[in-house]
VEXMI-999766 format. One line per 8 residues: their letters; for each residue x, y, z of C-alpha. Coordinates in steps of 0.5 Angstrom, whole numbers, plus 500, padded with zeros to 3 digits. Layout:
a = X/Y/Z | ...
% end
This chain:
mqyilill = 734/762/331 | 732/769/334 | 731/766/341 | 739/763/340 | 741/770/338 | 738/774/344 | 741/769/349 | 748/770/346
lsealkei = 747/777/346 | 744/777/353 | 751/773/355 | 755/778/351 | 752/784/355 | 753/781/361 | 761/779/360 | 761/786/357
nkcvcgrp = 758/789/364 | 763/785/368 | 769/786/364 | 769/793/361 | 775/797/364 | 777/791/369 | 771/794/374 | 766/790/378
nhvlgqeq = 759/790/377 | 758/794/383 | 763/799/381 | 759/800/374 | 752/800/378 | 755/806/382 | 757/810/376 | 751/808/372
gkgeqmgl = 747/811/378 | 751/818/377 | 749/819/370 | 753/814/366 | 749/811/360 | 746/805/361 | 747/798/357 | 743/796/350
rigtniaa = 736/793/351 | 732/790/347 | 726/787/352 | 724/794/353 | 725/801/349 | 725/806/355 | 727/811/350 | 721/810/345
lsairqmr = 716/810/352 | 719/816/354 | 717/819/347 | 710/816/347 | 709/819/354 | 711/826/352 | 707/825/345 | 701/824/349
ssqsqtek = 702/830/353 | 703/834/347 | 697/831/344 | 692/833/350 | 695/840/350 | 693/841/343 | 686/838/344 | 685/842/350
amaqlasg = 687/848/346 | 683/847/340 | 676/845/344 | 677/852/348 | 678/855/341 | 672/852/338 | 667/853/344 | 670/860/346
srfagsnt = 670/857/353 | 676/855/358 | 673/849/361 | 671/846/354 | 677/842/354 | 676/839/362 | 673/842/368 | 677/838/372
enpadhsi = 683/843/372 | 680/849/374 | 674/847/378 | 674/853/383 | 674/858/377 | 668/854/373 | 664/854/380 | 665/861/380
sehlrgqv = 663/863/373 | 657/858/373 | 655/862/380 | 656/869/376 | 652/866/370 | 646/865/374 | 646/872/377 | 647/875/370
mglkasrm = 641/871/367 | 637/873/374 | 639/880/372 | 637/880/365 | 630/877/367 | 629/882/372 | 631/888/367 | 626/885/362
naenaisf = 620/885/368 | 622/892/369 | 622/894/362 | 615/891/361 | 613/895/367 | 615/901/364 | 610/899/358 | 605/897/362
iqvaeggl = 605/905/365 | 606/908/358 | 600/905/356 | 596/908/361 | 600/915/360 | 598/914/353 | 590/914/355 | 591/920/360
neqnnili = 595/924/355 | 589/924/350 | 584/925/355 | 588/931/357 | 587/934/350 | 580/932/350 | 579/936/357 | 583/942/354
rmrelaiq = 578/942/348 | 572/941/352 | 574/947/356 | 575/951/350 | 568/950/347 | 565/952/354 | 569/958/354 | 566/960/347
sasdtvse = 559/958/349 | 560/962/355 | 560/969/351 | 554/972/348 | 558/973/341 | 555/966/339 | 547/965/338 | 543/959/341
vergflne = 544/955/335 | 551/956/335 | 551/954/342 | 548/948/340 | 553/946/335 | 558/947/340 | 554/943/345 | 554/937/340
efqglnqe = 562/937/340 | 562/938/347 | 558/932/348 | 561/927/343 | 568/929/347 | 565/927/353 | 563/920/351 | 570/919/348
ldrisktt = 573/921/354 | 569/916/358 | 570/911/352 | 578/912/353 | 577/910/360 | 574/904/359 | 578/901/353 | 585/903/356
kygstnll = 588/896/357 | 594/892/358 | 593/885/356 | 586/884/360 | 587/889/366 | 584/896/365 | 588/901/367 | 584/908/368
sgigkkft = 578/905/371 | 580/906/378 | 580/898/380 | 584/899/386 | 589/893/384 | 596/893/387 | 601/890/382 | 608/888/384
fqvgansg = 614/888/380 | 620/883/381 | 626/888/379 | 631/884/382 | 635/878/382 | 634/875/389 | 627/874/393 | 628/879/398
penrldft = 623/885/399 | 628/890/396 | 628/886/389 | 620/888/388 | 616/895/387 | 609/896/389 | 604/900/385 | 597/901/386
lssdtsst = 592/902/380 | 587/907/383 | 586/913/378 | 579/913/375 | 579/918/369 | 572/916/367 | 567/922/366 | 564/920/372
glgvnqls = 571/920/376 | 573/926/373 | 566/930/375 | 565/932/368 | 559/927/366 | 553/931/366 | 556/938/364 | 553/942/358
vresdeal = 555/948/354 | 548/949/351 | 547/955/355 | 552/960/357 | 551/959/365 | 552/952/364 | 558/953/360 | 561/957/366
dsienide = 559/952/371 | 563/947/366 | 569/951/366 | 570/950/373 | 568/942/373 | 573/941/367 | 579/945/371 | 578/940/377
glnrigqa = 578/934/372 | 584/937/369 | 587/937/376 | 585/930/377 | 588/928/370 | 595/931/372 | 595/927/379 | 594/921/375
rasfgaiq = 599/923/370 | 604/925/376 | 603/918/379 | 604/914/373 | 610/918/371 | 613/917/378 | 613/910/378 | 615/910/370
nrlqsvvn = 621/914/372 | 623/909/378 | 623/904/373 | 627/907/368 | 632/908/374 | 631/900/375 | 633/899/368 | 639/903/368
hlssqeyn = 642/900/374 | 640/893/372 | 643/894/365 | 650/896/369 | 650/890/374 | 649/886/368 | 654/889/364 | 659/889/370
iedarski = 658/882/372 | 658/879/365 | 665/882/364 | 667/879/370 | 664/872/368 | 668/873/361 | 674/874/364 | 674/867/368
adtdvaqa = 670/863/363 | 672/865/356 | 677/863/352 | 684/867/352 | 684/866/344 | 691/869/344 | 694/864/349 | 690/858/346
vtqmtlgn = 693/859/339 | 700/859/342 | 698/853/346 | 696/849/340 | 701/852/336 | 706/850/341 | 703/843/342 | 703/842/334
irsqfqta = 711/843/334 | 712/839/340 | 708/833/337 | 712/834/330 | 719/834/334 | 717/828/338 | 714/824/332 | 721/825/330
vlaqantl = 725/823/336 | 720/816/337 | 722/814/330 | 729/815/332 | 728/811/339 | 725/805/335 | 731/804/331 | 736/804/338
pqnalkll = 734/796/339 | 737/795/332 | 744/797/335 | 744/791/339 | 745/787/333 | 751/790/331 | 755/787/337 | 753/780/334
a = 756/782/327
% end
């Protein structure tokens, strides 16, 4: 029965097309090409297909915006829409990670130097105390017995001076024994020589290296000689501290520079790769509104073929 109704409806539509206003088919076809309303169809619902196509587009837009908001990345929804931007952002991300690693290397190198500086600082204090004891012992205001007391403290400080030199280490590396080892610090994000700093560990601050290993203040003459040797030892400590301080200041400048570079490049990468939340929320809201309207339109479009049945009434 439905097949018969369809055939009858098809024939009726053909007759309508031939006879409306007494115009032939080719005239109607020309005017339809100019924008007149097409005839009723039941085989294909073009209006519904158009609404579905628009709904798919809106759904895709909404899903993309939601993915960007959930991940914080512009490229979460699809990497194919902005492949150039994605490539640039990944290159910048690699550069940022290299800068972070370089900054950590420089900070670790500063810690390396600070360990040595801590030992040198205490050795400097010890030498100053030893010099004070030598000056006391050089005066005849103290007796031989008292010089013995002064010398006992003096020798104990000398032994501690030597012990600090042997035990001041960073990991397994002795820092104050004058090993003469060359250290290279990687402080740049690339492989060129300008990305490395070299430092030779040559400071020997043992009692022998400072020239104070055989000193004594038991006699006033010995105490006077000790003052001159201790002054020379203090000069050597000062030279070592100047050497460590120079590389430490340089490394601190490296850290400051790397931090600035890291911040600026990360900011540039963020502008390319991170989600613009306001824009993504706007796109998601717009997509939801369109989907609601398109769903309503689709519902109406699905009723259009039913109007053809009225021609059979």
